C-alpha positions in Angstrom: -23.6 1.0 -0.8 -22.4 0.8 -4.4 -24.9 1.3 -7.2 -25.5 -2.1 -8.8 -26.1 -0.3 -12.1 -22.5 0.9 -12.1 -20.3 -1.4 -14.2 -17.2 -2.8 -12.3 -13.9 -2.8 -14.0 -11.3 -5.3 -13.2 -7.8 -3.9 -13.1 -4.4 -5.5 -13.2 -1.7 -3.5 -11.5 1.9 -4.0 -12.6 4.9 -3.1 -10.5 7.9 -1.5 -12.1 9.5 -4.9 -12.4 6.6 -6.3 -14.4 4.8 -8.4 -11.8 1.1 -8.3 -11.4 -1.1 -6.8 -8.7 -4.8 -7.4 -9.3 -7.4 -4.8 -8.3 -11.0 -4.3 -8.8 -12.4 -0.8 -9.3 -16.0 0.2 -9.4 -16.5 3.3 -11.6 -17.8 4.5 -14.9 -17.4 2.1 -17.8 -14.4 2.9 -20.0 -12.6 0.9 -22.7 -8.9 0.2 -22.5 -8.3 2.2 -25.6 -9.5 5.4 -24.0 -7.2 7.9 -22.4 -6.5 7.7 -18.7 -8.7 9.9 -16.4 -7.3 13.3 -15.6 -8.0 16.3 -13.4 -8.6 19.7 -14.9 -4.9 20.5 -14.4 -4.0 17.5 -16.6 -2.7 15.3 -13.8 -3.8 11.6 -13.7 -7.0 11.2 -11.6 -6.9 8.0 -9.4 -10.4 8.6 -8.0 -12.4 5.5 -7.6 -13.1 2.4 -5.4 -10.3 -0.1 -5.4 -9.7 -3.5 -3.9 -6.8 -5.9 -4.2 -7.4 -9.5 -5.1 -3.8 -10.3 -4.1 -3.1 -12.7 -1.2 0.0 -10.6 -0.1 -1.4 -9.8 3.3 -0.9 -13.4 4.4 2.9 -12.9 4.2 5.3 -10.9 2.2 8.1 -13.4 2.0 7.8 -16.9 0.3 6.1 -19.4 2.4 4.5 -22.9 2.3 0.9 -23.6 3.0 0.0 -23.2 6.6 -3.2 -23.5 8.6 -4.0 -19.8 8.3 -2.6 -19.0 4.8 -2.2 -20.4 1.3 1.3 -21.0 -0.1 2.9 -18.0 -1.8 6.1 -17.2 -3.8 6.3 -13.9 -1.9 6.3 -10.3 -3.1 9.6 -9.1 -1.8 12.3 -8.4 -4.3 15.1 -10.9 -3.5 12.5 -12.9 -1.5 13.9 -12.0 1.9 13.2 -8.9 4.0 16.7 -7.7 5.1 16.1 -7.7 8.9 18.8 -6.8 11.4 19.5 -9.8 13.6 17.7 -8.5 16.7 14.7 -7.4 14.6 14.5 -10.8 12.9 14.2 -12.4 16.3 11.3 -10.0 17.1 9.6 -10.8 13.7 9.8 -14.5 14.6 8.2 -13.8 18.0 5.5 -11.9 16.2 4.9 -14.8 13.8 4.6 -17.3 16.6 2.0 -15.1 18.4 0.4 -13.7 15.2 -3.1 -14.8 16.1 -3.0 -12.7 19.2 -0.7 -9.8 18.4 -1.6 -8.7 14.8 -2.9 -5.2 15.2 -5.5 -5.8 12.5 -7.2 -8.3 14.7 -7.8 -5.5 17.1 -9.4 -3.3 14.4 -6.5 -0.9 14.4 -5.6 1.2 11.3 -3.6 -1.0 8.9 -0.8 1.4 8.1 1.2 1.9 4.9 1.7 0.0 2.7 -0.5 -2.8 4.2 -3.7 -0.9 3.6 -3.1 -1.1 -0.1 -2.9 -4.9 -0.4 -5.2 -5.8 2.5 -8.2 -7.6 1.0 -10.8 -4.9 1.7 -11.7 -1.9 -0.5 -10.5 1.6 -0.3 -11.8 4.7 -2.0 -9.7 7.5 -3.5 -10.9 11.1 -3.7 -8.5 13.3 -5.6 -8.2 17.1 -6.2 -5.3 19.3 -7.3 -4.0 20.0 -3.8 -4.4 16.6 -2.1 -5.6 13.0 -2.3 -7.7 11.3 0.3 -7.8 7.5 0.6 -10.6 6.2 2.8 -10.1 2.6 3.9 -13.1 0.4 4.6 -11.1 -1.4 7.3 -11.2 0.7 10.4 -12.7 3.6 8.4 -9.3 5.4 8.5 -8.5 8.3 6.2 -5.1 8.9 4.7 -4.3 12.3 3.2 -1.5 12.7 0.6 -0.6 16.4 0.1 0.2 17.3 -3.5 0.6 21.0 -3.1 4.4 21.1 -2.9 4.4 21.3 0.9 7.1 19.6 3.0 6.9 17.3 6.0 6.5 19.2 9.3 9.7 20.0 11.2 8.3 18.5 14.4 7.9 14.7 14.0 4.5 13.2 14.7 3.7 9.6 15.4 0.9 8.7 13.1 -0.6 5.3 12.2 -0.6 6.3 8.5 2.4 8.6 8.6 2.7 12.0 7.0 2.5 11.8 3.2 3.8 14.4 0.7 3.8 13.7 -3.0 5.3 15.1 -6.2 4.6 14.3 -9.8 7.3 12.9 -12.1 5.4 13.4 -15.4 2.4 11.0 -14.9 3.8 9.1 -12.0 2.7 10.1 -8.5 5.7 9.7 -6.1 4.5 9.6 -2.4 7.0 10.1 0.4 5.8 9.1 3.8 7.4 9.4 7.3 6.4 10.1 10.9 4.9 6.7 11.6 4.1 5.0 14.9 5.4 1.4 15.4 1.9 0.1 16.1 1.2 -1.4 12.7 2.4 -4.5 11.0 3.1 -5.1 7.3 1.2 -8.4 7.0 -0.4 -11.2 9.0 3.0 -13.0 9.4 4.4 -10.5 11.9 6.6 -8.5 9.6 7.0 -5.1 11.2 8.8 -1.7 11.4 9.7 1.0 13.8 8.7 4.6 14.0 11.7 5.4 11.7 9.9 3.8 8.8 10.2 5.6 5.5 8.0 4.5 2.6 8.2 5.7 -1.0 5.4 4.7 -3.3 5.0 5.0 -7.0 1.5 5.2 -8.6 1.0 5.3 -12.4 -1.7 4.5 -14.9 -0.6 2.1 -17.6 -3.9 2.6 -19.4 -7.4 3.6 -18.4 -8.0 0.4 -16.5 -4.5 -0.4 -15.1 -2.4 1.2 -12.4 1.3 0.5 -11.7 2.2 0.4 -8.0 5.3 -0.3 -6.0 6.7 0.6 -2.6 10.2 0.8 -1.2 10.6 0.6 2.6 13.6 1.7 4.7 14.0 1.7 8.4 17.5 1.7 9.9 16.2 0.4 13.3 14.8 -2.7 11.7 16.3 -3.4 8.2 19.9 -3.5 7.0 19.0 -1.8 3.7 15.9 -0.5 1.8 13.8 -3.2 0.1 10.9 -3.2 -2.4 7.6 -5.1 -2.6 6.5 -6.3 -6.0 2.9 -7.6 -5.7 2.0 -10.6 -7.9 
């Protein structure tokens, strides 16, 4: 349970293209004028409890109001996920049966990047060699290795993939592969195969603001890489 005496800070997350992604973090109070939090080694420290207020999980592409979702302009750069023809047919089947097939309805781990914009909190614990993200949904734990190690030679099928990160100045660049195909990207049936490759970019804009974007590629499902920009 969160301490009710701890002040909550409302965050606005901007993507690299300037769109907005709203988060709430509960942590120590800090003014926007103060410097961003850092570890002892000088790297930005993302530790805290976060929750999106975005409605992205209802559907990544533009859509009208429907019984189970509000209308949305979408969060996909270019508006349309570049599905291969056969994969688009599967997505449409997923959408038609979304109230039965969505893995989230079964309580399964949400996967990446869905866990970031799913409307439940997650907590980040960070130290020099790794970052742990604990999702309230499903109580799953994601580890991002930041100790210059590489992906294992033998592929593993993991719900959250295998994440290795590097720093580009103050930007955390996270490279994740070795997924299963058992997670969806949203409630609308957008999906991927086990060949999914996700690259995320995390960066503080100020003490209360994080920039986040993710680029996805999967040659079995998409014709080219594509990027989400969360409004």
